[in-house]
N, C-alpha and C positions, 0 to 999 in steps of 0.2 A: 475428877477434881475440877473445881471452878477455875477458869482461866480469865485473866485480864490480858487482852492483846494490846500492847503498846505500839501504835503505829509511829515508831520513832522517826521515820522519815518525815513525818508531819509535825514533829515537835517544833514549837516556836523557837526560832533563833533569837536568843535573848541578848544579842550583842550586835553592834553595827558591823558593816562589812569590813571595817578597818580593825576589828577586834577578833580574838579567837572565837571560833564557832564550834558548836557541839555537833560532832559527827558520830552518829550511831547507826549501825547496820539496820536497814528497814525490815529485815526478816526476823528480828528477834521476837521470840515469844517467851514470856516470863510468867511463871505461876504466881498466883496471888501471894503465897507464902514467901516466895523468893523476893518479891518486892518489899514486903513489910518486915523482913528480917535482915535486910541489907542496910548498910549505912549511907549509901549513895542513891539507890534506886527510888526512894520516895521523892527526892527532889526532881528526878526525871519524870515521875508521875505528875508532880505539880506542874512542871514545864509544859507537859502535853495538854494540860487543861486550858492553856491560853488559846488553843485553837478554837474554843467556843466563842471567842470574840472575833467575829467575822470582820475582816478589813474591807476597804473599798477599792483595793487595787484589782478590781474586776469590773465587768460592765453592768452587772445587775443593779447595783445601788443607784444608778443614774435614772432608771426608767420609771420608777414608781412616783408619779407626780407629774409636773408640767415642765420639767427641766430638759428632757431629752426624748428621743424616739428611736426605736429599733424596728426595722421593717420585718425582721425575722422573729419578732416577739420573744426575744431572749427572756427566760424566766416567767413566761406567760403573764406579763404585766397587762396585756390587753384585756384579760378577763376581769381585772380589777377596774380598769378605766371604763369598760363597757358595762359594769355592774352585772357581770355574768358569773362571778366567783360564787361557789357554794361549798357545802361540806364534803362533796365528792371530788371536785376538781381542784380544791385548794392545795392539794399535794403537788400540783404542777407548778405552783408559784416558787420562785427562788427561795431557798432557805434563809436568805437574809431577812425576809419578812414572814414566810411560813416557818417560823422558828421553833415551833412546839417540840418537835422530836429532837432537834439539835439542842435546845435548851434543857430539856429533861434528861437527855443522855448525859449532858455535862453535870446536871444536878445529882444524878445517880453517882457519878464519879466523885463529886464533892462529898457526898454522904459516905461513900466507901472510905475516903481519906479520913473523915472524922471518926469513923468506926475503928480505924486501924492505927492512927498515928501515935496514940499514947503508948502502944506496945513496941514501938520501933527503937532500935539502939542508937538514937540520935540525940544530940545534946538538947537541953531545954531551950536554949537560945535559937537553935536552928528550927526546932519545932514551932516556936512562937512566930518566927519569921514566915515559915511556910504556911502556917495556919492563917496569918494575916493576909497572905497572898490569896489563899483560897476564899477567904471571906470577901475580899474585893471582887474576885471573879464571880462568886456566887451572887453578890449584889448586882453586878453588871448583867449577868444572865437573867436574873429576875426582872431587872429594869427593862430589858428588851422584851421580855415576855409580856409585861403589863402594858407597855406602849403599843404592842401589837394586838393583844387579846383582852385587855382589861384585867380585872382580878383573876388570879390563877391559884391553883393549889400550892401551898407551902408544904413541901415534903422534906422530911429529914430522915426518913427510913430508907434503908437499902432494899429496894424491891427486886426480887428475882423474877425470871420469866414465868415461873409457875405460880407466882403470887396472884391472888384474887384482888383486882383493883376496884371491885364493887364498893361503893360508898365513898370514894374519894371525891371531895367537894372543893369548889373554888373558894379561896379566901377573897375578901373584898379588896378593892383597890387600896383603900386606906390601910388595911392590915398589911398588905404587901409593901407599901411605902414604909411603914413603921419597921418592918423586918429588914428591908433594904438599908435604911438609915442606920439601924443597929449594927448591921454587918460593916458598913462603911466606917462608922465611928470607932468600932473595935479595931479595924484595920489601920485607921489613922493613928491610933494610940501606939502602934507597934512599928510601923514602917517608917523608913527615912523619908524626909520631905521629897527628895529627888533621888533617882538612881543614876549611877555613873559607870563608866568603864564597861566591863563585861556584864554588868547588871542592867544596862540600858534595855528597856522593853519590859522589865519586870514592874509589877505594881509598886507604887509609891504612895506616900500619904497625900501628895498633891494630886496624883491621879484619882485617888479616892475623893478628895475634896472637889475636883472638877466633875466627877460623876454625881456627887451629892448635889452640886449646883444644878445640873441638868435635871435630876430627878425632882428636886424641889420646884424648879421652874415649871416643869410639866404638871406637877401636882397642884400648882397655883393657877394653872390656866383654865379657861372657861369649860373645856371638856370635862375636867375632873374637879372643878371648883365652882359649881353653878351658883352658889351663894356669894361668890367673890369674897371669901374669907381673907382679909388683909394680912392676917398673921402668916399665911402661906407665902404671900409675896415678900413679906419681911424676912422670912426664913431663907428664901432664895437669894435675896439681896445680901444678907449677912454672909451666906456661904460664898457668894461670888467675891465679896469685898475682902474676905480673908485671903483669897488667892491674889487679888489685885494688890493688896497692901504688903504682901510678902516680899516684894522687891526682887523676886527671883526670875521674873519673866518680862519680856519686852517685845513689842511688835517688830517683826522682821522687816528689814529695809527693802526686801524684794518680795513682792506678793507671789510672783511666779516661782521664784527660788524656793519658797516654802514647800512646794509640791514636787520638786525634782531633786531633793536631797541636799540642799544647801544647809550647812550648819546654822542653827538658830537657837534663840532662847525664847521662842514663842510657843513651841510645842510642849505639852505637859505630859503626854503619854502617847507613845507611838508603837506601831508594829514595825519591827525592823526585818530587813531581808538581807540575804547574802547570795553569793554566786551559787551556793548549794541549796538555797531555799529562797527562790526568787519569785517574780511575777512576770506576766507578759503584757502589762499595760501599754508599753510602747508599741507593741504590735497591734493590739486590739483597737486603740484609739487613733493611730496614725492615719493620714489620708491615703486613700486607695492608690493614688498616683505615686506614692512613695513606698508602696508595698504593704500598707496597713489594711485593717479590716473596716475602718470607718465606723466602729461601734461608738456608743455614747454620744451620738450625734445631737448637738444642741438644738433645742427647739426655737422656732421663731418667737414663741411666747417669751422665752428667756432673753433672746437678743433684744426684743422690744423694751425690756426692763432696764437695760443699761443706759444710764443717764448720759446726756450731753455733758461736756466738761463744765458747763455753767450750772449744772445741777438739775436741769429740766429733763423729765422723762419724755422722750421724743414721741413714743407711740402709746396710746392708752386705748385699751379694748379694740385693738386692730386698726385704729385710725390715728392720723397725725394729731398730736396734741396742739390745740389752737392757741396755747400760751404764746403771746407775742415775743417772749424771750427764747422760744424754741428755734434753734438754728439748724434743725434737721433738714437734710436735702434728700428727697426720695431718689434722686439720680445718683447720689453718692452717699448711701445710707450708713456707711461705716466710718465716716469722717467725724472727728471731734467727739469721741465717746469716752466714757469713764476708762481710765487706764487698765482697770481689771478686765474689761472686755477684751483688750488686745492680749492680756496675759492668760485668757481662758478659752478664747474662740478663734478658730481659723475660718476665714470668710473669703468670698471672691476677691482676689487681688492681694490677699495677705501673703507675706513672705514666709516660706517654710523651707529649710534646707536649701537656701540660695535659689529658690524658684518661686513662682507665683501660684497660688491656689486657683484651680480652674474647675469649679463644680458645674459648669455649663455643658450642654451637648457639644461634642467636639473637643472639649477640654480634657486634660490628662486625668482629672478627678471626676469626670462627669459621665463616662460611657461604660462603666463596669457594673456588673450586678452587685458589687460591693460599694458602689458610690453612695455617698451620704444621702439618705432620703430627705433630709432637711435642708441641704445646701450648705451645711456647716460641719466643722470637725471640732472635736474636743481637744483643746490644746493644753488645758490646765495642768495635766500630768505628764506632758511630753517634754523630753529633753532633746533638743535638736542636735546635740553633739553625739547622740547615740545612734547606732544602727537600728533599722526597723526589721526585726526578725523574731519569729517565735522560738528561735534557738538561742537568743540572747538573754542573759540574766539581768533583768531590770531590778534594781535594788533600792530605789528611793523609798523611804519609809512612809507608812500611812499614819497620819496623825488622828488619834481618836479625840483629843481635846487640845485646844490651843487658846491663847490669850484673847484673840479677837472674839471668839464665842463667849468667853467669860465677860468681856466688856459689854457685849450686846445683851447677854442674859441679865446683867446688872442694870443696864439701861431699861430693859423691859420691866423689870421688877420695880425700879424707881418710878417709872411712868405710872404704874398701877398703884403706887403708894402716893401719887399726887406730887412727886418731886420732879417736875418736868425739866427744870434747869439741869439737874444732875443727870437725867436721862439724855438730854441733848449733849452734854459734855462728853459722855462715854461713846455715844454714836459718833460724834465728831472726832474722837481719838482714833477710831477705826478709819474714818474717811480721810484723816490727815496723815495716814501712814506715809513714810518716805516712798516716793515712786507712785503714789496714788494721788494724794493732794487734791481731793475733791472738796468743793466749797462746803462750809459748815451749814448744817440745817438750822433753821430758825423757827420751824413750825411749832404750834401748840395744839392742845386738845386732840381730837381724833386724827387730825392731819399728822401730828407727831407720832401717834400709834402707827399710822400707815407708813411713815418713814422708817420706823424701827423694823417693821415687818419687811419692808423693801430692802433695807440694808442687810438683813439676814439672808434674803434671797440672793443678793449679789455676792456678798462677802463669803458666804458659806456654801456656794453652789456646788452640787455634786458631792457634798460631804456627808450626805445622809440625813439632813435636817428638814428639807422642804416638805417631804411627805408627812412628817409628824407635826411640823409647824402649822400646816393648813388644817389639820385635824384638831390639835389641841386648842387652837385659837378659834375654832369653829368657822373658819373661812372657806372650808372645802365646798360647801353647797354652791358657792358662787364660782370660785376659781376652778374647782375640779369638774365643773359642768361645761367649761370652755373647750373647744377642740384643740388638740395638739396641732400646731401649724409648722410649716417649713416655708422655704422660698424656692421658687423655680427661677434660676438665673438664665436669661436669654442673652446671648451675644449678638448684637445687631451688626449689620453689614458695615456700618461706619466705625465699628470698634467700641461703641458705647454698649451699655448693658441695661436691660430691663429686668426688674425684680417683681415677680408675681407671687403673691401670697397664696399658699395652698393648704387645704385641710388634710391632715394625715390620719387623725383618729378623732371621730366625733364622740367624745366622752359623755357618759351618763352618770349623774350623781344620784345616790340613794343614801339616806342617813345610816343604813346598816354598814356602809363602807367606812364608818369611823373606826370599826374594829374588823379584824380578820376572823373568819369562822374557825372553830375547832373542826377537825376532821370527823367524819361519820364514825370512823373506827374508834376514835378516842371517846366519844360520847357513848358508843355502844359498849365498849370494854368496861366502862364505869357502872354499867347497869342503869344508866340514866341519871346518876348522881351528879355528873358533870353537866352543868346547864349550858346549852348552846348560846352563842351571842345573839342579840336581837336581830330579827329579820332573816335568819338563816334556818 
């Protein structure tokens, strides 16, 4: 008899830590018939499918791009940066990006759901709600697949292990986008605008609208829109504006608070955790001198990008910006920077848990094998009030979508529609957030485009956007060819410090890296009908 194994210990906790949580023994094994003839188990099956939406409360998400560096090559990201990835070793890459197997395992479960749900003894209203959730999840999974691989097969059949996959072909990117949008529109028509109470973390109409905005933005971007079809930019702008005009969301008054669990009305869809279903981000990212692993180490490339408080970017291409308004001091390089820098990065001399960060030789953070290779530590997701331990349950939620992203997506779309004043307005809304208060941008033309890209880099750092932004905007050939850099901090005898820039990874760009390869096994199992991505 066919079995479906529900790993119920991994079922997404669909409530906040203050709400009731779902506790199911992890050893349960339920036959397929038992699931679909029961009145409650189908909902648990739906709950389990949320695990396909991988959150960022781990370290892998930070390394693919130019935002961070890991000396132990977690997730084998070096093989991407060095242009060494191929159809045989791609399986070594973190499943956050090597998503094929994860994605199609989820799609198989979605197809099982659709083949069984009509025969269950569940009310029509409950079926409609669960079906809308599955359609949202299906859209999200397909979106991740096309962002990583380009067009992929749209499959609605339940394949068994013994089935012959010969002849399975990839749909085009356009066909996949049409399919994704159809699923999202059908979900929006059924789901509530927002979820509350014990339903926090479930799909909502606004979560679907936010995903729709991102899908349309990527679809309009140069990688996928070489003819610059303006109707695609308009569709992205319209989708974003619907959320903006809803009045249901506002920028949070504390940028750092957003990422350590403060209640807010900025997040639109989040992964929630509990004491029984937690993460270890506080251990992974904390400085080694405080008992952490120093993972997610911010790159010097990123640190260079944080503006001075007067809006000048202090370092450009590794050299001090000659702008006469630049107030950067190489002897005191962290003074007077964008407040989001202090909310995101721990640097030499920064205060953490009532002590100073010391990443230099002889310092508490500088002489361990787990010392930061870049000289910096990732602070964005750290709550200083919590202990640093792999035994502690960290429960701050991961936000998949938030209002700042929607503002910046709207700004980008309006820029590409020629509405520069509207684009500046929404970039400046992000920059003028309480506690950030960076000066308004005034640029026009290509300089305005650069500012929009830069604002996404800073505002959305380590949230899983940068890797895709550089590719969809076709900026990767320049940016991804630059070495990942760090800083060597030297404490001088007189107590002053010298900051020496160091190369950590000499990256190599090749245009094949716009997409990730399919594995050799996937192509072979299709009998060659699955076409490999270019260059692999």
